[in-house]
C-alpha positions in Angstrom: -32.0 19.5 72.4 -29.5 17.3 70.7 -31.0 18.0 67.3 -31.0 21.7 68.0 -27.3 21.6 69.0 -26.5 19.5 65.9 -28.2 22.1 63.7 -26.4 24.9 65.4 -23.0 23.3 64.8 -23.6 21.9 61.3 -26.3 23.9 59.5 -25.5 25.1 56.0 -26.1 28.7 57.0 -24.3 28.5 60.3 -20.8 29.4 61.3 -19.3 26.7 63.5 -19.7 28.0 67.1 -17.0 25.7 68.6 -13.3 26.4 68.5 -10.9 25.1 71.1 -13.3 23.9 73.8 -14.3 20.3 74.3 -17.0 19.0 72.0 -19.9 17.8 74.3 -21.3 14.3 73.7 -24.6 15.6 72.3 -22.7 17.3 69.4 -20.6 14.3 68.4 -22.0 13.9 65.0 -18.9 12.8 63.1 -18.6 9.5 61.1 -15.5 7.4 60.5 -16.1 7.3 56.7 -15.9 11.1 56.8 -12.3 10.8 58.1 -11.4 8.8 55.0 -12.9 11.2 52.6 -11.5 14.2 54.4 -8.0 13.0 54.4 -8.3 11.6 50.9 -9.3 15.0 49.6 -6.5 16.7 51.6 -3.9 14.5 50.0 -5.2 13.9 46.4 -4.0 17.2 45.0 -1.5 19.1 43.0 0.7 19.6 46.1 1.7 16.0 46.2 2.1 16.0 42.4 4.6 18.8 42.8 6.3 17.3 45.8 6.9 14.1 43.9 8.5 16.2 41.1 10.7 17.9 43.7 12.4 14.5 44.4 13.3 14.2 40.7 14.6 17.8 40.6 16.7 16.9 43.6 18.4 14.2 41.6 16.6 10.9 42.3 15.7 8.6 39.5 12.0 7.7 39.2 12.3 4.3 40.9 14.3 5.6 43.8 11.8 8.5 44.2 9.1 6.0 44.5 10.9 4.2 47.3 11.5 7.4 49.2 7.9 8.4 48.7 6.5 5.1 50.1 8.9 4.8 53.0 8.6 8.4 54.1 4.8 8.4 53.8 4.3 5.3 55.7 6.7 6.2 58.5 5.0 9.6 58.9 1.5 8.3 58.8 2.0 5.8 61.6 2.5 8.8 63.9 -0.4 10.7 62.4 -2.8 7.7 62.8 -2.0 7.5 66.5 -2.7 11.2 66.9 -6.0 10.8 65.2 -7.2 8.5 68.0 -6.7 11.3 70.5 -9.5 13.5 69.0 -12.5 11.4 69.9 -11.1 10.5 73.4 -10.4 14.1 74.4 -12.8 16.1 72.2 -10.5 19.0 71.8 -8.1 20.2 69.0 -4.7 18.6 68.6 -2.5 21.4 69.8 -4.5 22.3 72.9 -3.7 18.9 74.2 0.0 20.0 74.4 -0.9 21.8 77.6 -0.9 18.3 79.2 2.8 18.1 78.4 4.0 21.7 78.6 1.4 23.5 80.8 -1.2 26.2 80.1 1.3 28.9 79.2 4.2 26.6 78.3 2.4 25.2 75.3 2.4 28.7 73.7 5.8 27.7 72.3 4.4 24.8 70.2 1.2 26.8 69.4 3.3 29.5 67.8 5.3 26.9 65.8 2.1 25.3 64.7 0.8 28.6 63.4 3.9 29.1 61.3 3.4 25.6 59.9 -0.1 26.4 59.0 0.3 29.6 57.1 3.6 28.3 55.6 1.8 25.4 54.0 -1.0 27.6 53.0 1.4 29.9 51.3 3.1 27.0 49.4 -0.2 25.7 48.3 -1.5 29.0 47.1 1.6 29.4 44.9 1.1 25.9 43.3 -2.6 26.7 42.7 -1.9 30.1 41.2 0.8 28.6 39.0 -1.7 26.1 37.6 -4.4 28.8 37.0 -1.9 31.2 35.5 -1.0 28.5 32.9 -4.7 28.2 32.2 -5.5 32.0 32.1 -2.2 33.7 31.5 -3.7 37.2 31.4 -4.2 36.9 35.2 -0.8 37.0 37.0 0.3 34.6 39.7 0.0 37.2 42.4 -3.5 38.1 41.3 -4.5 34.4 41.3 -3.1 34.1 44.8 -5.3 36.9 46.0 -8.3 35.5 44.2 -7.9 32.0 45.7 -7.6 33.4 49.2 -11.2 34.6 49.2 -13.1 31.2 49.0 -10.5 29.7 51.3 -11.3 32.4 53.9 -15.1 31.7 53.6 -14.6 27.9 53.9 -12.4 28.4 57.0 -14.8 30.8 58.7 -17.8 28.4 58.3 -15.6 25.6 59.7 -15.7 21.9 60.4 -18.8 20.7 58.7 -18.3 22.8 55.6 -14.7 21.5 55.2 -16.0 17.9 55.5 -18.7 18.5 52.9 -16.3 20.0 50.5 -13.8 17.2 50.9 -16.5 14.5 50.3 -17.2 16.2 46.9 -13.6 16.6 46.1 -12.7 13.0 46.9 -14.8 11.8 43.9 -13.7 14.6 41.6 -10.0 14.3 42.4 -10.0 10.5 42.3 -11.4 10.5 38.8 -9.1 13.3 37.7 -5.8 11.7 38.8 -6.7 8.3 37.4 -7.3 9.9 34.0 -4.0 11.8 34.2 -2.3 8.6 35.2 -3.7 6.8 32.2 -2.7 9.6 29.9 0.8 9.7 31.3 1.3 6.0 30.9 -0.1 6.2 27.4 2.5 8.9 26.5 5.6 7.4 28.2 4.8 3.8 28.9 6.4 2.0 31.9 9.9 2.3 30.4 10.0 6.1 30.4 11.6 7.7 33.5 11.6 4.2 35.1 14.5 3.2 32.9 17.0 5.1 35.1 17.7 2.9 38.2 21.1 4.1 39.5 20.9 4.3 43.3 21.3 7.8 44.8 23.7 8.6 47.6 22.4 7.6 51.0 22.5 11.3 52.0 20.2 12.3 49.1 17.9 9.4 49.8 17.5 10.4 53.4 16.8 14.0 52.4 14.0 12.8 50.1 12.6 10.4 52.6 12.7 13.1 55.3 10.7 15.4 53.1 7.9 12.9 53.0 8.1 12.1 56.7 7.6 15.7 57.6 5.0 16.2 54.8 2.9 13.5 56.6 3.9 14.4 60.1 2.9 18.0 59.4 -0.7 16.7 59.6 -0.1 15.7 63.2 -0.8 19.1 64.6 -4.1 19.0 62.6 -5.5 15.6 62.9 -7.6 15.7 66.1 -9.1 19.0 64.9 -11.1 16.8 62.4 -11.7 13.8 64.6 -12.9 15.5 67.8 -16.5 15.4 66.7 -16.5 11.6 66.6 -18.3 9.8 69.4 -15.9 9.1 72.3 -16.6 5.3 72.1 -15.8 5.1 68.4 -13.5 2.3 67.3 -9.9 3.3 67.7 -8.7 0.8 65.1 -11.2 2.0 62.5 -10.4 5.6 63.2 -6.6 4.9 62.8 -7.0 3.1 59.5 -9.6 5.6 58.1 -7.0 8.4 58.6 -4.0 6.3 57.6 -5.4 5.0 54.4 -7.2 8.2 53.6 -3.8 9.9 53.6 -1.6 7.1 52.3 -3.5 6.1 49.1 -3.7 9.5 47.5 -0.4 10.8 48.8 1.6 7.9 47.4 -0.4 7.7 44.1 -0.2 11.5 43.4 3.4 11.8 44.4 4.5 8.8 42.2 2.5 10.3 39.4 4.3 13.7 39.9 7.7 12.0 39.9 6.8 10.0 36.8 5.6 13.0 34.8 8.6 15.1 35.9 10.9 12.4 34.9 9.1 11.9 31.6 9.3 15.6 30.8 12.5 16.8 32.6 12.8 20.0 30.5 9.3 21.3 31.3 9.4 24.6 33.2 7.6 23.0 36.2 5.7 19.9 37.2 2.5 21.8 36.7 3.5 22.7 33.1 4.3 19.0 32.6 0.8 18.0 33.7 -0.7 20.4 31.1 1.5 18.8 28.4 0.3 15.4 29.4 -3.4 16.1 29.9 -4.2 19.4 28.4 -5.6 22.6 30.0 -8.7 21.0 31.5 -6.5 19.4 34.2 -5.2 22.8 35.3 -8.6 23.9 36.5 -9.0 20.9 38.6 -5.4 21.3 39.9 -6.2 24.9 40.8 -9.1 24.0 43.0 -7.7 20.6 44.3 -6.0 22.3 47.2 -8.9 24.5 48.3 -9.9 22.1 51.1 -6.3 21.7 52.2 -5.9 25.5 52.2 -8.9 25.8 54.5 -7.6 23.0 56.8 -4.4 24.9 57.2 -6.1 28.2 58.0 -8.7 26.4 60.3 -6.0 24.8 62.4 -4.0 28.0 62.4 -7.1 29.8 63.7 -7.4 27.2 66.5 -3.7 27.8 67.4 -4.2 31.5 67.4 -7.3 31.1 69.6 -5.3 28.9 71.9 -2.7 31.7 72.4 -5.4 34.3 72.9 -7.1 32.1 75.5 -4.0 32.7 77.7 -5.4 36.2 78.2 -9.1 35.9 77.8 -11.8 33.2 77.4 -12.5 32.9 73.7 -13.8 29.3 73.7 -17.3 30.3 72.5 -16.4 33.4 70.5 -17.5 33.4 66.9 -15.6 36.6 66.4 -12.4 34.9 67.4 -13.1 32.3 64.8 -13.8 34.9 62.1 -10.9 37.2 62.9 -8.5 34.3 63.4 -9.4 32.8 60.1 -9.0 36.1 58.3 -5.6 36.7 59.9 -4.3 33.2 59.0 -5.4 33.5 55.4 -3.9 36.9 55.1 -0.6 35.7 56.6 -0.5 32.8 54.1 -1.4 35.1 51.2 1.4 37.6 52.1 4.0 34.8 52.4 2.9 33.4 49.0 3.2 36.8 47.4 6.6 37.3 48.8 8.1 33.9 48.1 6.5 32.6 44.9 9.5 33.3 42.7 11.8 30.9 44.6 9.2 28.3 45.3 11.1 25.0 45.1 13.9 26.2 47.3 11.6 27.8 49.7 9.4 24.7 50.0 12.3 22.3 50.5 13.9 24.5 53.2 10.5 25.1 54.9 9.8 21.3 55.1 13.3 20.6 56.5 13.0 23.2 59.2 9.6 21.8 60.2 11.1 18.4 60.4 13.4 19.1 63.3 10.8 21.4 65.1 7.8 19.0 65.0 9.3 15.5 65.3 10.3 16.1 69.0 6.9 17.5 69.7 5.1 14.5 68.2 7.4 12.1 70.1 6.7 13.8 73.4 2.9 14.1 72.8 2.5 10.4 71.8 4.8 9.2 74.6 2.8 11.2 77.2 -0.6 10.1 75.8 0.1 6.4 75.3 2.8 5.4 77.8 2.5 7.9 80.6 -1.1 9.1 81.0 -2.7 6.5 78.8 -5.3 8.9 77.6 -6.4 9.9 81.1 -6.3 13.7 81.0 -8.2 16.4 82.9 -9.6 18.2 79.9 -10.9 21.1 82.0 -7.3 21.8 83.1 -6.4 22.6 79.4 -8.3 25.8 79.9 -7.0 27.2 83.1 -3.5 27.9 84.5 -4.8 26.8 87.9 -5.6 23.2 86.9 -3.7 20.0 87.1 -1.1 21.1 84.6 -0.4 24.5 86.0 1.1 27.4 84.0 4.4 25.6 83.0 5.4 22.0 83.0 9.1 22.5 82.9 10.0 18.8 82.5 8.1 18.7 79.2 9.5 22.0 78.0 13.1 21.1 79.0 12.8 17.7 77.3 11.5 19.4 74.1 14.3 22.0 74.0 16.9 19.3 74.7 15.5 17.2 71.9 15.6 20.0 69.4 19.1 20.8 70.6 20.2 17.2 70.1 19.2 17.6 66.4 21.4 20.6 65.8 24.7 18.7 65.1 22.9 16.6 62.5 21.1 19.3 60.6 22.1 19.9 56.9 20.5 23.2 55.8 21.3 26.0 53.5 21.7 28.3 56.5 23.5 25.8 58.8 25.4 22.5 58.6 26.0 20.6 61.8 29.4 19.0 62.5 28.0 15.5 62.4 26.8 15.8 58.8 30.4 15.5 57.5 31.0 12.5 59.7 27.9 10.9 58.2 29.0 11.6 54.7 26.5 14.4 54.2 23.5 12.6 55.6 21.0 14.6 57.6 19.4 12.3 60.2 18.3 15.1 62.5 14.6 14.0 62.3 15.5 10.5 63.5 17.6 11.9 66.4 14.8 14.3 67.3 12.2 11.6 67.5 14.4 9.3 69.7 15.6 12.2 71.8 12.1 13.5 72.4 10.9 10.1 73.6 14.0 9.5 75.8 14.4 12.9 77.3 10.7 13.1 78.2 10.8 9.8 80.0 14.0 10.8 81.8 12.6 14.2 82.7 9.5 12.6 84.3 11.8 10.8 86.8 13.2 14.1 88.1 11.5 14.9 91.4 9.8 18.3 91.4 7.3 20.2 93.4 3.6 19.3 93.0 2.9 22.9 92.0 5.1 22.5 89.0 3.5 19.3 87.8 -0.1 19.2 89.0 0.6 15.9 90.8 2.7 14.5 93.7 3.8 11.6 91.5 7.3 11.9 90.1 6.8 9.3 87.4 4.4 6.5 86.8 3.6 4.9 83.6 1.1 2.5 85.2 -0.5 5.2 87.3 -0.7 7.7 84.5 0.8 10.6 86.5 3.4 13.2 85.6 
């Protein structure tokens, strides 16, 4: 029976039957080393090359861009690593776990935000890929390349978990070799004294913007990470899982981002970072760049599909619906494609603003989710209650929702955006620390909210607060 189930979920010709429901023990066929190759392939790509170049375009010198890249990446990945451990323990996708903090219906708020994150990143990546392929084959326009790329992404997303892992195992090898070659070629062209010669420190405000971009770039994986660790056995090593995800992300993200900053600093007058890569390495690199994000595209659409299924599950049971998987995948890929077609002309500005907005939306969520999991419930959840409004968590957990809304509100005075600048930004000499405020506020407000007495019907428990007892 176990082998039959494994074949059903992982056969080459089979669409993954599971979506948001708990993965049963007999189907837990994941391996820790696959976590490393998955996340290596998701971060060794042209997106991080371009993101490193964005820091130089913002005004940082190469050396200070490197500092911001390393600091932002490591801070963000500590949170992501702790989220990864939740997957094997609970066996469900990351965002469905939010029902344990916000309730069956209350979690729709963060489901919707997660879906926007998913197709927004998909759109940004499709633009980068299309730019690379347009430089390779100029007779095909960027919009046409975006539409072409969407097709294999949709197929990979529909087939699901095992296909994404297989693709990333292959791409880990291809991309590691490719980026090492590009690095050697870049150093051969500019040496270590090229863009590294400029060492003037940036303003603190600019440095915080750059660091924040990398914090959210990494934290943006938090709503995804359990989606790809939930097939691991429940008794898998937590430490090894943490480090497989952490290092799988950190090594390629830091390397590719520093490489992007270096190349952009070396060729500051190139039309784009992608064009600078072509100047350094030739047209062959553009083909690899164009496909380097295929797995990440699929991961965005796959997680978005799970978020969409989570919302639909509020109205009907779609846990075992293959049609929900197929339709949800197509809808997410279509949404990302439309966004890419509409926004590709103002890509750098759109990407920076998009990441900044996500920063103050998701930092409070991750603070509340991790606080609840590690300090309050200590991993002790009633998974069956994630799928019914009549379970332990009820329809709405107002304490979690209020804490989240207050944490987002606490960020508002500290936000520095093109559409809004908070009053505290000027006090802090133009520094945006909204993401720091959001993380601290999410942690603090949630713990305070759990001390507020409320009816058992609102919380699923008669306990008002108990870190030791695991109740809320």
